[in-house]
C-alpha positions as CSV (number, residue, x, y, z in Angstrom):
1,M,100.6,68.7,105.3
2,T,98.8,67.8,102.0
3,V,95.8,69.5,100.5
4,G,93.9,66.3,101.0
5,A,94.7,66.2,104.7
6,L,93.7,69.8,105.0
7,S,90.4,69.2,103.2
8,E,89.6,66.7,106.0
9,I,90.1,69.5,108.5
10,C,88.1,72.1,106.7
11,G,85.3,69.8,105.5
12,P,85.2,66.5,103.5
13,A,84.1,68.1,100.3
14,M,86.0,71.4,100.8
15,S,88.4,72.7,98.2
16,P,90.3,76.0,98.2
17,M,88.0,78.8,97.1
18,V,87.8,82.5,96.3
19,W,84.5,84.3,96.3
20,L,83.7,87.8,95.0
21,R,80.8,89.7,96.3
22,P,79.9,93.5,96.1
23,G,80.7,93.9,99.8
24,H,83.5,91.4,100.3
25,V,86.0,89.2,98.7
26,G,87.2,86.0,100.5
27,Y,89.7,83.2,100.2
28,I,89.7,79.8,102.1
29,G,92.6,77.5,101.5
30,P,96.3,76.9,102.1
31,E,98.7,79.8,102.5
32,L,100.0,80.5,99.0
33,G,103.5,81.7,99.9
34,V,102.8,85.3,99.2
35,D,105.2,88.2,99.5
36,P,104.7,91.1,101.9
37,H,101.9,93.2,100.4
38,S,99.6,96.2,101.0
39,V,95.9,95.8,100.2
40,S,93.9,98.8,99.3
41,V,91.1,97.6,101.7
42,A,91.1,96.1,105.1
43,V,91.5,92.3,105.6
44,L,90.6,89.9,108.3
45,S,92.7,86.7,108.5
46,V,91.7,83.6,110.5
47,G,93.7,80.5,111.0
48,L,91.5,77.4,110.3
49,H,94.0,74.9,111.8
50,G,95.5,76.8,114.7
51,P,97.4,80.0,115.0
52,F,99.4,81.6,112.2
53,I,102.2,84.2,112.0
54,L,101.3,87.8,111.1
55,E,104.5,89.3,109.7
56,T,104.8,93.1,109.8
57,A,107.7,95.4,109.2
58,A,107.1,97.8,112.1
59,H,105.8,95.3,114.7
60,G,107.7,92.1,114.0
61,D,106.1,88.7,113.9
62,V,102.9,88.1,115.9
63,R,101.5,84.6,116.6
64,T,97.7,84.8,116.6
65,G,94.5,82.9,115.7
66,S,93.0,85.9,113.8
67,S,94.1,89.4,112.8
68,F,92.7,92.5,111.2
69,A,94.9,94.6,109.0
70,P,93.6,98.1,108.0
71,A,93.9,99.2,104.4
72,H,97.4,100.0,103.1
73,S,99.2,98.2,105.9
74,V,102.2,96.1,104.7
75,H,102.0,92.6,106.1
76,R,101.7,88.9,105.2
77,V,100.2,85.8,106.9
78,L,102.4,82.7,107.3
79,A,100.6,79.4,107.9
80,P,102.6,76.7,106.1
81,E,100.7,73.8,107.9
82,G,97.1,75.0,107.9
83,W,94.4,76.6,105.9
84,I,93.4,80.2,106.4
85,L,90.4,82.5,105.8
86,L,91.2,85.9,104.2
87,L,88.2,88.2,104.2
88,F,88.8,91.5,102.3
89,V,86.3,94.1,103.3
90,D,85.1,96.2,100.3
91,P,84.2,99.6,101.7
92,A,81.0,99.5,99.7
93,G,79.7,96.7,101.9
94,A,80.5,97.9,105.4
95,P,82.9,100.2,107.2
96,A,86.1,98.4,108.2
97,T,85.4,99.5,111.8
98,A,82.5,97.0,111.9
99,I,85.1,94.2,111.9
100,A,87.9,96.1,113.6
101,D,85.7,96.6,116.6
102,E,85.3,92.8,117.0
103,M,89.1,92.4,117.7
104,T,90.0,92.0,121.3
105,V,93.7,93.2,121.2
106,T,95.6,95.7,119.2
107,T,99.2,95.8,118.2
108,G,99.9,99.1,116.4
109,P,97.3,99.4,113.6
110,Y,96.6,95.7,113.7
111,G,93.7,94.0,115.6
112,L,94.1,90.5,117.1
113,G,91.8,87.9,118.4
114,H,88.3,88.2,116.8
115,R,85.5,87.7,119.3
116,R,83.9,85.1,117.0
117,E,87.1,83.4,115.9
118,Q,85.9,79.9,116.6
119,E,82.5,80.5,115.0
120,L,84.2,81.7,111.9
121,V,86.5,78.6,111.9
122,E,83.4,76.4,112.0
123,L,81.7,78.3,109.3
124,C,84.7,77.8,107.1
125,R,84.9,74.1,107.8
126,S,81.3,73.6,106.7
127,D,80.6,71.4,103.8
128,D,78.5,74.2,102.3
129,V,80.4,77.4,102.9
130,D,78.2,80.5,102.9
131,P,80.4,83.6,102.2
132,D,77.6,86.0,103.2
133,Q,77.2,84.3,106.5
134,I,80.9,84.4,107.2
135,F,80.9,88.1,106.4
136,A,77.9,88.8,108.6
137,R,79.4,87.0,111.6
138,A,82.8,88.7,111.1
139,S,81.1,92.1,111.3
140,A,78.7,91.0,114.0
141,G,75.8,91.5,111.7
142,R,75.9,95.3,112.1
143,A,74.4,97.3,109.3
144,P,76.8,100.0,108.0
145,V,75.9,103.7,108.5
146,A,76.4,104.8,105.0
147,D,77.0,108.3,103.6
148,P,74.8,108.4,100.5
149,R,77.2,110.7,98.8
150,I,80.2,108.4,99.2
151,E,78.0,105.4,98.4
152,R,77.0,106.9,95.1
153,V,80.6,107.6,94.2
154,A,81.7,104.0,95.2
155,T,78.8,102.6,93.1
156,A,79.9,104.6,90.1
157,I,83.5,103.4,90.4
158,R,82.4,99.8,90.7
159,R,80.0,100.1,87.8
160,D,82.6,101.6,85.5
161,P,86.1,101.0,86.9
162,N,87.9,101.8,83.7
163,R,86.8,105.4,83.8
164,I,89.2,108.0,85.2
165,Y,87.7,109.7,88.3
166,R,89.2,113.0,89.3
167,A,88.8,113.9,92.9
168,D,88.4,117.6,92.2
169,A,85.6,116.9,89.6
170,V,83.8,114.5,91.9
171,A,84.1,116.9,94.9
172,A,82.7,119.8,92.9
173,N,79.8,117.6,91.8
174,L,79.0,116.9,95.4
175,G,79.4,120.5,96.4
176,L,82.5,119.8,98.5
177,S,86.0,121.1,98.5
178,T,88.5,118.5,97.3
179,P,90.3,118.1,100.6
180,H,87.0,117.7,102.5
181,F,85.8,115.1,100.0
182,L,89.0,113.1,100.3
183,R,88.8,113.2,104.1
184,V,85.2,112.1,104.1
185,F,85.8,109.3,101.6
186,A,88.7,108.0,103.7
187,Q,86.7,108.2,106.9
188,R,83.6,106.5,105.6
189,S,85.3,103.9,103.5
190,G,88.5,103.0,105.4
191,T,90.6,103.6,102.3
192,T,91.7,106.4,100.0
193,F,89.8,107.5,96.9
194,R,92.6,106.4,94.6
195,G,93.0,103.1,96.6
196,Y,89.4,102.3,96.1
197,Q,89.7,102.8,92.4
198,R,92.7,100.5,92.3
199,W,90.7,97.9,94.3
200,A,87.7,98.1,92.0
201,R,89.8,97.7,88.9
202,V,91.7,94.7,90.2
203,I,88.5,92.9,91.3
204,H,86.8,93.7,88.0
205,A,89.7,92.2,86.1
206,L,89.9,89.1,88.4
207,R,86.1,88.5,88.1
208,D,86.3,88.5,84.4
209,A,89.4,86.3,84.3
210,A,87.8,83.8,86.7
211,D,84.9,83.7,84.3
212,G,87.2,82.4,81.6
213,R,88.2,85.6,79.7
214,D,91.7,86.4,78.6
215,L,93.6,88.0,81.5
216,T,95.3,90.6,79.3
217,R,91.9,91.8,77.9
218,C,90.4,91.7,81.4
219,A,93.1,94.1,82.6
220,T,92.6,96.5,79.7
221,D,88.9,96.5,80.1
222,A,89.2,97.2,83.8
223,G,91.2,100.4,83.1
224,F,94.8,99.4,83.4
225,A,97.1,101.1,80.9
226,T,99.1,98.0,80.3
227,P,99.1,94.3,81.3
228,S,102.3,95.0,83.3
229,H,100.6,97.8,85.2
230,F,97.9,95.3,86.2
231,S,100.4,92.6,87.2
232,E,102.4,95.0,89.3
233,T,99.3,96.4,91.0
234,F,97.9,92.9,91.7
235,H,101.2,91.6,93.1
236,R,101.6,94.7,95.3
237,M,98.1,94.3,96.6
238,F,98.0,90.5,97.2
239,G,101.7,89.4,97.3
240,L,101.4,87.0,94.3
241,S,100.6,87.3,90.6
242,A,97.1,87.0,89.2
243,T,98.3,84.2,87.0
244,A,99.6,82.2,90.0
245,L,96.3,82.6,91.7
246,L,94.3,81.5,88.7
247,R,96.6,78.5,88.2
248,S,96.6,77.5,91.9
249,G,93.5,75.3,91.5
250,V,91.2,77.5,93.6
251,R,87.4,77.3,92.9
252,F,85.8,80.7,92.2
253,D,82.4,81.6,93.5
254,L,81.3,84.7,91.6
255,G,77.9,84.9,93.2
256,T,75.0,86.2,91.0
């Protein structure tokens, strides 16, 4: 099926898009032929033209209309004949459980069948896609119960991702033991302390590159030691290279 035909399905003026927001990152478009990957944050996938295949190493291939993969779970979505929604949940925006709780079936760590699946499909087919509305409906509009200590740490990481944050130093600053801090961070954010730092660096670099800056410089400014380190991290997280994504013709919505 051609991109033109898929555009008619998903909205007459629709083109593949990526958006980046403080609380979520999303993609609407054709499946890009990614390799199995492990994202540092949770991701909701929705088929916009019927079911897709959720491919997992431990649980085989699952045919579903929507799936929820927790952080660090190796998987990929196969939808060669239809567009998909991929909604990556930044722990700074809401706990992953806000979306996980909307799934009606579980297979191992994966959730299947979002309660508002059809509504999400219609929102993605709209001529005027609203990323924040998609995110709100995916999480049922529930406000996160934030831990102010963890939120301050996450905010600092997002603001200055190229800085090296040591768990022991951060924990001491919060008056916590290192093991307790790491447990609380994982419980509240749905990902690991190191995983969130990787996520923040990758998204920082992608935002700058989408804004027209040199990708190598973007990677360095985001805190990656070398361009190859960034490339390996990006591919491991998304299953394709940053260059391939930037050259795929997607439209970037960077918000404000």
